[in-house]
N, C-alpha and C positions, 0 to 999 in steps of 0.2 A: 490378064485379070488385074483389077485395080489393086488387089492386095499384093501383087507382085512388086508394086512400086512403093509399098509401105504407106499407102494413103488411107487404108481402112483403119478406124480406131481399134486399138488393141484392148480387149477386155481385161479388167483387173482380176487378179487372182482372188478366189473366194477364201475369206478368213473367218472360220467358224468362231474363233475366240472373240473377235470384234463384235460379231452379231450377238453373241450371248451377253457380252458386257453391255451393249446398248440396250438390250431388252431388260437386263437387270436394273439399269439406271431408270428406265421408264417405270418399272414396277415400284422402285423405291420412291420416286417422285409422287406416284399415285397414292402410295401408302402414307406418305408424309401429309398430303392434302387431306386424306380421310382423318388422320390424327388431329389436324387442326380443327376440323369440323366437330370432332368429338369433344375436345377439351375447351372449345370456345365458350365463354360465359353465356348462359342463356338469359333472355330477357325475363326479369322477375316483375310481372305486372303488379302494380299496387305498392311497390316498394319505393320509398322516398328518402333520399339522402338529405336530412335536415337536422338542424340543431334543436328544433322545436320538438317537444313531446306531444303537445296538443295545440290545435288551431281552432279558434272560435271565430266564426264569420256571422255577421249580422247584415242582412240585405233587406232593402225595401224597394218599391218600384222605381225604375229608371226615370231620371229627370224630375223626380218628386222634390218639391221645394222644402218639405218639412225636415226638421232636424231630429234625428233619433240618436240617443246616446246609450252606451253600453257600460254597465258596472259589473265587475267580476271580483268576488271576495274569496280569498283562499282560506285554508284551515287555520292560519295564524291570525286571521282577522284583517289582514292587509287588503286594500281595495285599489284596483286599477280603474281609472276613469279619466275624463278629459282634463281634469286638473292635477292628476298625478298619473302620468303615462307609463311609469315603471314602478313596480312594487314586488318585492321578493323575486320569484322567477317569472312573473307576469309582465307582459309588455303590450301596450296599446300601440300597434304598428300604424294604424290609420284611424284618425278621428274625422268622420264625415259630417259636415254641418249642413247637409242638404244643398240648397242652391247657392250657398255663400262661398264655399271654398272648393267646389268641384271643377277644377280646371288644371291644365298643364301649360307650361310656357314653351312655345315653339317659336324659334327665331325672334325672341323678345316679345311675342304676342301671347296673350292669355286665350287658350282654346278650351271652351267648356267640355266637360266629360259627362256622360249620361249615368254612369254607374253610381249607385248609392250603396255604400258598403263600409262597415267598420270591421277591423281585423285585430284580434288579440291572440298573442302566442304565449304558451306556457313552456318555458325552456328548462325546467327542472321539476323534480318530483318532491312534493311535500304530502305525506299521507294525511288523509282526512277529506272533509267535504268542501267542495267549491260551489258557489252560487253565481249564476249568470242571470242578471236582470237587464231589461231594456226600459228606456224612459223616453216619453214623448216630450222633448224639450221645447221645440217651437212648432206650434200647429198653425202653419201659414194658411193651409187650405181649409181648416176647420172641419175636416172630414176624418173618419177613421183611417188608419194606415196599416196594411198587412205587413208584418215584419217576420222574416224567416231567420231563425237562429239555428246554426249547425255547429256541433262540437265534433271534431275529428281527432282520433288518436293517430299519431303519425308513425311512431316506432313500435315494432319493427316494420309493420305494414300499415297502410292507411285503412282505418275502420271508422265507421260513423257511430259515435257514442249516443248522440241524440240529434234529432232534427224536428223542429216545431215551427209552425206558422201561427203567429199571434196577432190579433187585431188590437192596436192601441187606439182607444176610442176618442181621446181628446188630449189637449195639452196638459202636462202634469201627470199623465197616466204612467204608473210604474207597474211592471208585471215580471214575475219570475218565469224565465224561459226554461231553465233546467237547473237542477242541483245534482251533482254527481260526486261519488266518493271514490277515492283512490287508496290502494294499499301501499305498503312500503316499496313495492316493485313497480308501481305505476299502473297496475291493473285496475280497471273500473269494476268495483264490487256492487255498486248500487246507483240507480238514477231515479229521480222523482221530480214532480212539478209542484210540490207543496209551496204555496206562496210565502215569501219572506222578503220584507222590505229592507233594502240596503240603505236607502235614503234615510230611513228611520234611525239608522245607526248614527248618522251625522246629527240629526235633530236631538236624539237622546244625549249625545255628548254635549251639545249646546245647553240643554236644560240643566245638566249636571255641572255646568261651568268648566268643562274640560275642553282642552284643545285637541282636536282630532289630528293624529299624527300623519294622516294621509293628505293633509292640505286643506281640509274644510274646518274653518275656525268658528263659523257662526250658524251652521245648519242651512245656510242659503245656497242654492245651486245656481250658478251663473257662468256664462262663457264669455 
């Protein structure tokens, strides 16, 4: 017999303690994996980590040559616009001049972009009413331009405060897109579209012989 010569492999002795220990380690590893799944942070849709409290976007058709401007006035009477891009907590992040400045520089070359959009952020809370107006600065086409204005509340989750599409009929046309009121906690308590000219504020200051602190000294609007 082969086993008489010691050539058959000898079976190892059965160790119940090792088997139990191995199974216990398997169970612990499985429980640890389950615990990770339970405590892992879940995706919170709609939540944005941003320093802005509100974002105002103004869009008109891609590749459109006309220049649309945005004016936003806060409860303290401060106005953010293309000649003063920062006022109180408001910031004009992007001033779009239609076909004039819509390009990016790639390898030293100007590459046109199609998007027509202005962007304003409000980075702090001042209680009271805000007015958002749009103005048809340069009517290159001589045709009405549909402009979509959207106000979004960012914190703690993204919510749409107002969204309106307004036709600017001709050059020099100013229209109120939305007026919204905030309380001391930054909650929106009221919205409306009652017309209110912001440009008239500049003109009234000029008539009264006053220098407007936001940068308009003579009531004229020019870029």
